[in-house]
C-alpha positions as CSV (number, residue, x, y, z in Angstrom):
1,X,0.0,0.0,0.0
2,X,1.0,3.6,-0.6
3,X,1.5,6.1,2.0
4,X,-1.7,7.4,3.5
5,X,-2.4,11.0,2.7
6,X,-2.0,13.3,5.7
7,X,-5.3,14.6,6.9
8,X,-6.5,17.1,9.4
9,X,-9.7,16.7,11.4
10,X,-11.8,19.8,11.7
11,X,-15.0,20.6,13.5
12,X,-17.5,22.7,11.7
13,X,-20.9,24.0,12.5
14,X,-23.3,24.3,9.5
15,X,-27.0,25.1,9.1
16,X,-29.2,22.1,9.6
17,X,-30.9,22.7,6.3
18,X,-27.6,22.5,4.5
19,X,-26.7,19.3,6.3
20,X,-29.9,17.7,5.3
21,X,-29.5,18.7,1.6
22,X,-25.9,17.4,1.5
23,X,-26.8,14.0,3.0
24,X,-29.9,13.7,0.8
25,X,-27.7,14.3,-2.2
26,X,-25.7,11.3,-1.2
27,X,-22.6,13.0,0.1
28,X,-20.8,12.2,3.3
29,X,-20.0,15.3,5.4
30,X,-16.2,14.9,5.0
31,X,-16.6,14.5,1.2
32,X,-18.9,17.6,1.0
33,X,-16.5,19.7,3.1
34,X,-13.5,18.6,1.0
35,X,-15.3,19.4,-2.3
36,X,-16.5,22.7,-0.9
37,X,-13.0,23.7,0.0
38,X,-11.7,22.6,-3.4
39,X,-14.4,24.8,-5.1
40,X,-13.4,27.7,-3.0
41,X,-9.8,27.4,-4.3
42,X,-10.8,27.0,-8.0
43,X,-10.6,30.1,-10.2
44,X,-13.6,29.8,-12.6
45,X,-12.8,30.1,-16.3
46,X,-14.9,33.2,-16.7
47,X,-13.0,34.8,-13.8
48,X,-9.8,33.9,-15.5
49,X,-10.9,35.4,-18.8
50,X,-12.3,38.5,-17.0
51,X,-9.0,38.9,-15.1
52,X,-7.1,38.5,-18.3
53,X,-9.3,41.0,-20.1
54,X,-8.9,43.4,-17.2
55,X,-5.1,42.9,-17.3
56,X,-5.1,43.4,-21.1
57,X,-7.2,46.5,-20.7
58,X,-4.8,47.9,-18.1
59,X,-1.9,47.1,-20.3
60,X,-3.5,48.8,-23.2
61,X,-4.4,51.9,-21.1
62,X,-0.9,52.1,-19.7
63,X,0.6,51.7,-23.2
64,X,-1.7,54.6,-24.4
65,X,-0.5,56.7,-21.5
66,X,3.1,56.0,-22.3
67,X,2.5,56.9,-26.0
68,X,0.8,60.2,-24.9
69,X,3.7,61.0,-22.6
70,X,6.3,60.2,-25.2
71,X,4.5,62.5,-27.7
72,X,4.4,65.3,-25.1
73,X,8.1,64.7,-24.3
74,X,9.0,64.9,-28.0
75,X,7.2,68.2,-28.3
76,X,8.7,69.6,-25.0
77,X,11.6,72.0,-25.4
78,X,15.1,70.8,-24.6
79,X,15.9,71.7,-21.0
80,X,19.2,73.4,-22.0
81,X,17.4,75.4,-24.7
82,X,14.7,76.3,-22.3
83,X,17.3,77.5,-19.8
84,X,18.9,79.6,-22.5
85,X,15.6,81.1,-23.6
86,X,14.7,81.9,-19.9
87,X,18.1,83.6,-19.4
88,X,17.6,85.6,-22.6
89,X,14.1,86.5,-21.5
90,X,15.3,87.7,-18.1
91,X,18.0,89.8,-19.9
92,X,15.3,91.4,-22.0
93,X,13.2,92.1,-18.9
94,X,16.2,93.9,-17.3
95,X,16.7,95.9,-20.5
96,X,13.0,96.8,-20.6
97,X,13.1,97.9,-16.9
98,X,16.2,100.1,-17.6
99,X,14.5,101.5,-20.7
100,X,11.3,102.3,-18.7
101,X,13.4,104.0,-16.0
102,X,15.2,106.1,-18.6
103,X,11.9,107.0,-20.2
104,X,10.6,108.1,-16.8
105,X,13.8,110.2,-16.2
106,X,13.5,111.8,-19.6
107,X,9.8,112.5,-19.1
108,X,10.6,114.3,-15.8
109,X,13.3,116.3,-17.7
110,X,10.8,117.2,-20.4
111,X,8.3,118.3,-17.8
112,X,10.9,120.4,-16.2
113,X,11.8,122.0,-19.5
114,X,8.1,122.7,-20.2
115,X,7.9,124.5,-16.9
116,X,10.9,126.6,-17.8
117,X,9.4,127.4,-21.2
118,X,6.2,128.5,-19.5
119,X,8.2,130.7,-17.2
120,X,10.1,132.2,-20.1
121,X,6.8,132.8,-22.0
122,X,5.5,134.7,-18.9
123,X,8.6,136.8,-18.9
124,X,8.5,137.4,-22.6
125,X,4.8,138.4,-22.4
126,X,5.7,140.8,-19.6
127,X,8.5,142.4,-21.5
128,X,6.4,142.8,-24.6
129,X,3.8,144.6,-22.7
130,X,6.3,147.1,-21.1
131,X,7.0,150.1,-23.2
132,X,10.4,150.0,-24.5
133,X,12.2,153.2,-23.9
134,X,15.5,153.9,-25.5
135,X,18.0,154.8,-23.0
136,X,20.1,157.6,-24.2
137,X,23.5,158.3,-23.2
138,X,23.8,161.5,-21.2
139,X,25.0,164.3,-23.4
140,X,28.5,165.4,-23.0
141,X,28.9,168.5,-21.0
142,X,29.6,171.4,-23.3
143,X,32.9,172.8,-22.3
144,X,34.4,175.7,-23.8
145,X,37.8,175.3,-25.0
146,X,40.2,176.8,-22.5
147,X,41.2,179.6,-24.8
148,X,37.6,180.8,-25.0
149,X,36.8,182.4,-21.8
150,X,33.3,183.7,-22.6
């Protein structure tokens, strides 16, 4: 004889209705419990195909995501080029700020010159309204030559 299989005795409590159905179907309790455990461990074919389809679907979804990411990556700028563009942009920003500051300074200068022109216009208007009198040099004293006494 071969070696007897190892077995484990268990105690189980089941509903009386289930017990009756099992015995009426011609199964012994040990046989029914064993078959029940075996069924629990089986993976039904439709579950396998469903699991396979789910796995296939996940793989396809992941492949699509990878493709999308690869496309985005191919369109993305080169990091070195991006850094150079950013540096150039920052340089242009600094130049623009300096230009704006210079424009503000020149605007203030122009405003100052406009005020001076207005002041000069006021003076010019004043001088135009004042009568211009020619200032004559005082006449030279009429002296008689020394030989003329009278």
